[in-house]
PAMIMI-174010 format. One record per residue (C-alpha): x, y, z; residue number from 1. Coordinates in steps of 0.1 Angstrom, whole numbers, plus 5000, padded with zeros to 4 digits. Layout:
N
@x=X y=Y z=Z i=NUM .
...
END
This chain:
343
@x=7636 y=7839 z=1804 i=1 .
@x=7612 y=7871 z=1806 i=2 .
@x=7626 y=7902 z=1792 i=3 .
@x=7627 y=7928 z=1821 i=4 .
@x=7625 y=7964 z=1816 i=5 .
@x=7635 y=7989 z=1837 i=6 .
@x=7621 y=8028 z=1838 i=7 .
@x=7636 y=8057 z=1851 i=8 .
@x=7614 y=8072 z=1879 i=9 .
@x=7611 y=8100 z=1857 i=10 .
@x=7597 y=8077 z=1829 i=11 .
@x=7575 y=8063 z=1853 i=12 .
@x=7559 y=8095 z=1865 i=13 .
@x=7553 y=8108 z=1832 i=14 .
@x=7536 y=8076 z=1823 i=15 .
@x=7512 y=8080 z=1852 i=16 .
@x=7508 y=8112 z=1847 i=17 .
@x=7496 y=8108 z=1813 i=18 .
@x=7474 y=8080 z=1825 i=19 .
@x=7456 y=8101 z=1852 i=20 .
@x=7451 y=8130 z=1823 i=21 .
@x=7431 y=8109 z=1801 i=22 .
@x=7406 y=8112 z=1823 i=23 .
@x=7375 y=8137 z=1813 i=24 .
@x=7381 y=8163 z=1839 i=25 .
@x=7356 y=8194 z=1839 i=26 .
@x=7369 y=8231 z=1842 i=27 .
@x=7346 y=8253 z=1849 i=28 .
@x=7341 y=8289 z=1835 i=29 .
@x=7331 y=8321 z=1861 i=30 .
@x=7316 y=8351 z=1848 i=31 .
@x=7299 y=8384 z=1859 i=32 .
@x=7294 y=8410 z=1837 i=33 .
@x=7300 y=8407 z=1800 i=34 .
@x=7307 y=8442 z=1788 i=35 .
@x=7328 y=8473 z=1783 i=36 .
@x=7312 y=8491 z=1807 i=37 .
@x=7307 y=8475 z=1835 i=38 .
@x=7338 y=8474 z=1867 i=39 .
@x=7367 y=8463 z=1857 i=40 .
@x=7372 y=8437 z=1885 i=41 .
@x=7343 y=8417 z=1877 i=42 .
@x=7336 y=8426 z=1836 i=43 .
@x=7347 y=8403 z=1809 i=44 .
@x=7347 y=8425 z=1774 i=45 .
@x=7328 y=8410 z=1745 i=46 .
@x=7358 y=8410 z=1725 i=47 .
@x=7373 y=8388 z=1751 i=48 .
@x=7344 y=8366 z=1755 i=49 .
@x=7339 y=8361 z=1718 i=50 .
@x=7376 y=8354 z=1719 i=51 .
@x=7374 y=8324 z=1743 i=52 .
@x=7342 y=8306 z=1730 i=53 .
@x=7365 y=8307 z=1697 i=54 .
@x=7393 y=8292 z=1717 i=55 .
@x=7374 y=8262 z=1733 i=56 .
@x=7358 y=8257 z=1698 i=57 .
@x=7394 y=8256 z=1682 i=58 .
@x=7407 y=8231 z=1707 i=59 .
@x=7374 y=8212 z=1697 i=60 .
@x=7366 y=8210 z=1736 i=61 .
@x=7329 y=8195 z=1743 i=62 .
@x=7307 y=8226 z=1761 i=63 .
@x=7285 y=8207 z=1793 i=64 .
@x=7256 y=8218 z=1811 i=65 .
@x=7272 y=8222 z=1845 i=66 .
@x=7251 y=8198 z=1866 i=67 .
@x=7255 y=8174 z=1840 i=68 .
@x=7290 y=8174 z=1840 i=69 .
@x=7292 y=8176 z=1876 i=70 .
@x=7278 y=8145 z=1881 i=71 .
@x=7296 y=8128 z=1855 i=72 .
@x=7331 y=8140 z=1867 i=73 .
@x=7325 y=8134 z=1903 i=74 .
@x=7311 y=8097 z=1889 i=75 .
@x=7348 y=8090 z=1873 i=76 .
@x=7331 y=8085 z=1840 i=77 .
@x=7356 y=8075 z=1815 i=78 .
@x=7360 y=8101 z=1788 i=79 .
@x=7386 y=8118 z=1765 i=80 .
@x=7401 y=8150 z=1773 i=81 .
@x=7387 y=8176 z=1793 i=82 .
@x=7353 y=8188 z=1789 i=83 .
@x=7338 y=8226 z=1798 i=84 .
@x=7312 y=8242 z=1814 i=85 .
@x=7301 y=8279 z=1813 i=86 .
@x=7288 y=8299 z=1846 i=87 .
@x=7275 y=8334 z=1853 i=88 .
@x=7271 y=8345 z=1885 i=89 .
@x=7245 y=8377 z=1898 i=90 .
@x=7226 y=8375 z=1868 i=91 .
@x=7236 y=8409 z=1856 i=92 .
@x=7216 y=8419 z=1821 i=93 .
@x=7252 y=8421 z=1802 i=94 .
@x=7245 y=8384 z=1801 i=95 .
@x=7210 y=8386 z=1788 i=96 .
@x=7219 y=8413 z=1764 i=97 .
@x=7256 y=8403 z=1753 i=98 .
@x=7266 y=8368 z=1762 i=99 .
@x=7233 y=8351 z=1756 i=100 .
@x=7232 y=8357 z=1716 i=101 .
@x=7268 y=8346 z=1714 i=102 .
@x=7263 y=8315 z=1732 i=103 .
@x=7234 y=8304 z=1713 i=104 .
@x=7255 y=8309 z=1681 i=105 .
@x=7276 y=8281 z=1695 i=106 .
@x=7247 y=8261 z=1709 i=107 .
@x=7270 y=8259 z=1742 i=108 .
@x=7247 y=8254 z=1770 i=109 .
@x=7254 y=8275 z=1804 i=110 .
@x=7240 y=8279 z=1838 i=111 .
@x=7229 y=8317 z=1858 i=112 .
@x=7233 y=8314 z=1896 i=113 .
@x=7208 y=8341 z=1906 i=114 .
@x=7207 y=8360 z=1939 i=115 .
@x=7170 y=8365 z=1938 i=116 .
@x=7168 y=8403 z=1958 i=117 .
@x=7187 y=8414 z=1929 i=118 .
@x=7162 y=8403 z=1901 i=119 .
@x=7150 y=8436 z=1884 i=120 .
@x=7174 y=8462 z=1899 i=121 .
@x=7190 y=8485 z=1879 i=122 .
@x=7219 y=8465 z=1861 i=123 .
@x=7199 y=8428 z=1867 i=124 .
@x=7181 y=8410 z=1845 i=125 .
@x=7145 y=8406 z=1852 i=126 .
@x=7119 y=8376 z=1859 i=127 .
@x=7109 y=8378 z=1827 i=128 .
@x=7142 y=8378 z=1810 i=129 .
@x=7153 y=8348 z=1837 i=130 .
@x=7122 y=8326 z=1826 i=131 .
@x=7129 y=8335 z=1788 i=132 .
@x=7165 y=8323 z=1787 i=133 .
@x=7155 y=8295 z=1813 i=134 .
@x=7131 y=8280 z=1783 i=135 .
@x=7159 y=8279 z=1760 i=136 .
@x=7178 y=8243 z=1756 i=137 .
@x=7209 y=8242 z=1774 i=138 .
@x=7201 y=8270 z=1802 i=139 .
@x=7202 y=8265 z=1836 i=140 .
@x=7193 y=8283 z=1867 i=141 .
@x=7205 y=8278 z=1904 i=142 .
@x=7211 y=8295 z=1934 i=143 .
@x=7234 y=8322 z=1945 i=144 .
@x=7218 y=8331 z=1979 i=145 .
@x=7187 y=8359 z=1982 i=146 .
@x=7209 y=8388 z=1994 i=147 .
@x=7244 y=8377 z=1979 i=148 .
@x=7254 y=8383 z=2014 i=149 .
@x=7289 y=8373 z=2030 i=150 .
@x=7276 y=8337 z=2042 i=151 .
@x=7302 y=8322 z=2066 i=152 .
@x=7303 y=8326 z=2098 i=153 .
@x=7311 y=8365 z=2113 i=154 .
@x=7336 y=8370 z=2147 i=155 .
@x=7315 y=8372 z=2173 i=156 .
@x=7283 y=8359 z=2155 i=157 .
@x=7259 y=8341 z=2179 i=158 .
@x=7258 y=8301 z=2162 i=159 .
@x=7219 y=8306 z=2165 i=160 .
@x=7220 y=8337 z=2149 i=161 .
@x=7245 y=8326 z=2119 i=162 .
@x=7220 y=8294 z=2113 i=163 .
@x=7187 y=8319 z=2109 i=164 .
@x=7210 y=8338 z=2086 i=165 .
@x=7217 y=8310 z=2067 i=166 .
@x=7187 y=8293 z=2064 i=167 .
@x=7167 y=8328 z=2056 i=168 .
@x=7194 y=8334 z=2028 i=169 .
@x=7197 y=8299 z=2009 i=170 .
@x=7161 y=8289 z=2014 i=171 .
@x=7140 y=8317 z=2008 i=172 .
@x=7164 y=8321 z=1976 i=173 .
@x=7155 y=8286 z=1965 i=174 .
@x=7120 y=8289 z=1972 i=175 .
@x=7117 y=8322 z=1952 i=176 .
@x=7134 y=8303 z=1925 i=177 .
@x=7112 y=8277 z=1927 i=178 .
@x=7079 y=8294 z=1925 i=179 .
@x=7092 y=8314 z=1895 i=180 .
@x=7113 y=8288 z=1879 i=181 .
@x=7095 y=8256 z=1892 i=182 .
@x=7126 y=8235 z=1894 i=183 .
@x=7160 y=8252 z=1902 i=184 .
@x=7189 y=8230 z=1900 i=185 .
@x=7205 y=8216 z=1930 i=186 .
@x=7235 y=8240 z=1928 i=187 .
@x=7249 y=8266 z=1947 i=188 .
@x=7275 y=8290 z=1936 i=189 .
@x=7291 y=8312 z=1971 i=190 .
@x=7285 y=8345 z=1973 i=191 .
@x=7320 y=8365 z=1970 i=192 .
@x=7335 y=8329 z=1965 i=193 .
@x=7336 y=8327 z=2006 i=194 .
@x=7330 y=8297 z=2022 i=195 .
@x=7338 y=8278 z=2059 i=196 .
@x=7335 y=8242 z=2067 i=197 .
@x=7303 y=8250 z=2087 i=198 .
@x=7285 y=8265 z=2052 i=199 .
@x=7298 y=8238 z=2034 i=200 .
@x=7279 y=8217 z=2056 i=201 .
@x=7245 y=8234 z=2052 i=202 .
@x=7250 y=8233 z=2014 i=203 .
@x=7256 y=8189 z=2015 i=204 .
@x=7229 y=8189 z=2042 i=205 .
@x=7201 y=8201 z=2009 i=206 .
@x=7220 y=8180 z=1987 i=207 .
@x=7237 y=8204 z=1967 i=208 .
@x=7267 y=8212 z=1947 i=209 .
@x=7285 y=8243 z=1960 i=210 .
@x=7309 y=8264 z=1935 i=211 .
@x=7336 y=8290 z=1945 i=212 .
@x=7357 y=8312 z=1929 i=213 .
@x=7391 y=8292 z=1932 i=214 .
@x=7408 y=8281 z=1900 i=215 .
@x=7415 y=8246 z=1889 i=216 .
@x=7393 y=8217 z=1875 i=217 .
@x=7371 y=8190 z=1891 i=218 .
@x=7382 y=8158 z=1890 i=219 .
@x=7368 y=8122 z=1908 i=220 .
@x=7384 y=8134 z=1936 i=221 .
@x=7371 y=8168 z=1943 i=222 .
@x=7350 y=8179 z=1972 i=223 .
@x=7315 y=8185 z=1961 i=224 .
@x=7306 y=8214 z=1984 i=225 .
@x=7341 y=8229 z=1974 i=226 .
@x=7341 y=8223 z=1932 i=227 .
@x=7366 y=8252 z=1916 i=228 .
@x=7359 y=8278 z=1885 i=229 .
@x=7377 y=8299 z=1867 i=230 .
@x=7372 y=8334 z=1871 i=231 .
@x=7370 y=8348 z=1834 i=232 .
@x=7372 y=8386 z=1843 i=233 .
@x=7394 y=8403 z=1818 i=234 .
@x=7425 y=8403 z=1842 i=235 .
@x=7425 y=8363 z=1845 i=236 .
@x=7410 y=8352 z=1816 i=237 .
@x=7435 y=8367 z=1784 i=238 .
@x=7437 y=8345 z=1756 i=239 .
@x=7477 y=8337 z=1760 i=240 .
@x=7468 y=8316 z=1796 i=241 .
@x=7435 y=8304 z=1789 i=242 .
@x=7445 y=8271 z=1768 i=243 .
@x=7468 y=8260 z=1798 i=244 .
@x=7434 y=8265 z=1821 i=245 .
@x=7413 y=8251 z=1797 i=246 .
@x=7431 y=8215 z=1795 i=247 .
@x=7441 y=8219 z=1833 i=248 .
@x=7432 y=8187 z=1851 i=249 .
@x=7420 y=8184 z=1887 i=250 .
@x=7447 y=8179 z=1913 i=251 .
@x=7449 y=8140 z=1922 i=252 .
@x=7441 y=8145 z=1958 i=253 .
@x=7411 y=8146 z=1979 i=254 .
@x=7402 y=8181 z=1983 i=255 .
@x=7379 y=8177 z=2014 i=256 .
@x=7403 y=8170 z=2033 i=257 .
@x=7423 y=8205 z=2026 i=258 .
@x=7418 y=8228 z=2054 i=259 .
@x=7390 y=8252 z=2062 i=260 .
@x=7395 y=8283 z=2041 i=261 .
@x=7389 y=8312 z=2068 i=262 .
@x=7422 y=8317 z=2083 i=263 .
@x=7439 y=8311 z=2120 i=264 .
@x=7470 y=8324 z=2111 i=265 .
@x=7483 y=8349 z=2089 i=266 .
@x=7506 y=8336 z=2060 i=267 .
@x=7479 y=8303 z=2066 i=268 .
@x=7495 y=8269 z=2064 i=269 .
@x=7485 y=8241 z=2036 i=270 .
@x=7492 y=8207 z=2038 i=271 .
@x=7483 y=8182 z=2012 i=272 .
@x=7495 y=8144 z=2003 i=273 .
@x=7525 y=8139 z=1978 i=274 .
@x=7507 y=8111 z=1963 i=275 .
@x=7517 y=8099 z=1931 i=276 .
@x=7522 y=8109 z=1902 i=277 .
@x=7532 y=8143 z=1921 i=278 .
@x=7570 y=8148 z=1922 i=279 .
@x=7583 y=8174 z=1943 i=280 .
@x=7606 y=8183 z=1919 i=281 .
@x=7576 y=8194 z=1892 i=282 .
@x=7557 y=8215 z=1917 i=283 .
@x=7553 y=8250 z=1919 i=284 .
@x=7535 y=8266 z=1944 i=285 .
@x=7523 y=8304 z=1941 i=286 .
@x=7505 y=8327 z=1963 i=287 .
@x=7483 y=8360 z=1955 i=288 .
@x=7501 y=8389 z=1949 i=289 .
@x=7533 y=8373 z=1965 i=290 .
@x=7543 y=8355 z=1931 i=291 .
@x=7560 y=8321 z=1937 i=292 .
@x=7567 y=8305 z=1968 i=293 .
@x=7585 y=8280 z=1985 i=294 .
@x=7571 y=8247 z=2003 i=295 .
@x=7587 y=8217 z=2025 i=296 .
@x=7579 y=8181 z=2019 i=297 .
@x=7577 y=8163 z=2055 i=298 .
@x=7566 y=8131 z=2065 i=299 .
@x=7551 y=8125 z=2030 i=300 .
@x=7531 y=8158 z=2029 i=301 .
@x=7535 y=8194 z=2013 i=302 .
@x=7536 y=8221 z=2036 i=303 .
@x=7526 y=8254 z=2017 i=304 .
@x=7537 y=8286 z=2038 i=305 .
@x=7538 y=8322 z=2022 i=306 .
@x=7568 y=8344 z=2033 i=307 .
@x=7549 y=8374 z=2048 i=308 .
@x=7516 y=8385 z=2058 i=309 .
@x=7482 y=8393 z=2039 i=310 .
@x=7463 y=8424 z=2040 i=311 .
@x=7432 y=8415 z=2015 i=312 .
@x=7402 y=8396 z=2027 i=313 .
@x=7402 y=8370 z=2002 i=314 .
@x=7437 y=8356 z=1991 i=315 .
@x=7445 y=8323 z=1971 i=316 .
@x=7475 y=8298 z=1973 i=317 .
@x=7481 y=8279 z=1937 i=318 .
@x=7501 y=8251 z=1932 i=319 .
@x=7508 y=8235 z=1897 i=320 .
@x=7523 y=8203 z=1881 i=321 .
@x=7530 y=8187 z=1847 i=322 .
@x=7504 y=8163 z=1841 i=323 .
@x=7514 y=8151 z=1804 i=324 .
@x=7503 y=8163 z=1774 i=325 .
@x=7512 y=8201 z=1777 i=326 .
@x=7486 y=8203 z=1805 i=327 .
@x=7490 y=8207 z=1843 i=328 .
@x=7474 y=8194 z=1875 i=329 .
@x=7459 y=8228 z=1892 i=330 .
@x=7453 y=8231 z=1930 i=331 .
@x=7440 y=8261 z=1946 i=332 .
@x=7432 y=8267 z=1982 i=333 .
@x=7411 y=8298 z=1986 i=334 .
@x=7417 y=8316 z=2023 i=335 .
@x=7397 y=8338 z=2043 i=336 .
@x=7403 y=8363 z=2065 i=337 .
@x=7369 y=8371 z=2087 i=338 .
@x=7390 y=8400 z=2104 i=339 .
@x=7389 y=8419 z=2074 i=340 .
@x=7357 y=8442 z=2060 i=341 .
@x=7332 y=8430 z=2038 i=342 .
@x=7326 y=8441 z=2002 i=343 .
END
């Protein structure tokens, strides 16, 4: 008679988590300035940036190109451990002066998302500098819009006006990059990390991957037009919490089924399915500026709603869950209040 082995539910959950966490998810780091003299909210000090690169090296994590890594991860390619991709928004001159030499020393690939109207202005790279970097091995240039505008449809904006504005911002930038660099990558970083379902459709119709500024790792079930990145400015990229981010795993749900980020109520409600190996007893959720928040499980779905209203234009709900081997599944939903002033 065959021997039957019965495992406790908690052990089953742990084993399933370990199996899923074995896949090679992609963690994308997002930077603006790498400087000690630029605005703190969007800057990573040179010493912190060096420390971050050293931690990636010490953990023996592979750094891959963003386009290559995204394609492989979404296709479900097998692998061991996480892979890391590095990206910069806006093409600030500190990336050329400070970050690029440090990355060259490590032979790490990276991507620069360029808002084309700003090139050559004070504090930004010139086209000559961008072209020089683009010719280096492992450096990719991609689209960050022409004007770095708030691209979600504004309250009261006619759909035809919004469509014309989006077409101009996205397509003129891509045309400029094509003219200057020949073949820009099919990737787009949303200015301010702001997007809505309609903007996601525009990005999808162009055959581009869309990257936000909400945190989390990319996995096979991550939606192609709401790909997460971990902001690495001084307040968010400190070394004490960096390892958890570098080793984080994509939450095992289809993120394309998450709600539109534009809020219709304040505080908004996030719902997502309670799928294996997620155990409600080990799930923890947080809200921007409010710390840990409660959630309910109703009909197999997790319902998350902050206890009070938000007074900022952008804010997030983050949920984490142990994924085995000391890592965490990480889900971040960015919310956008169009009634609040633009930056």
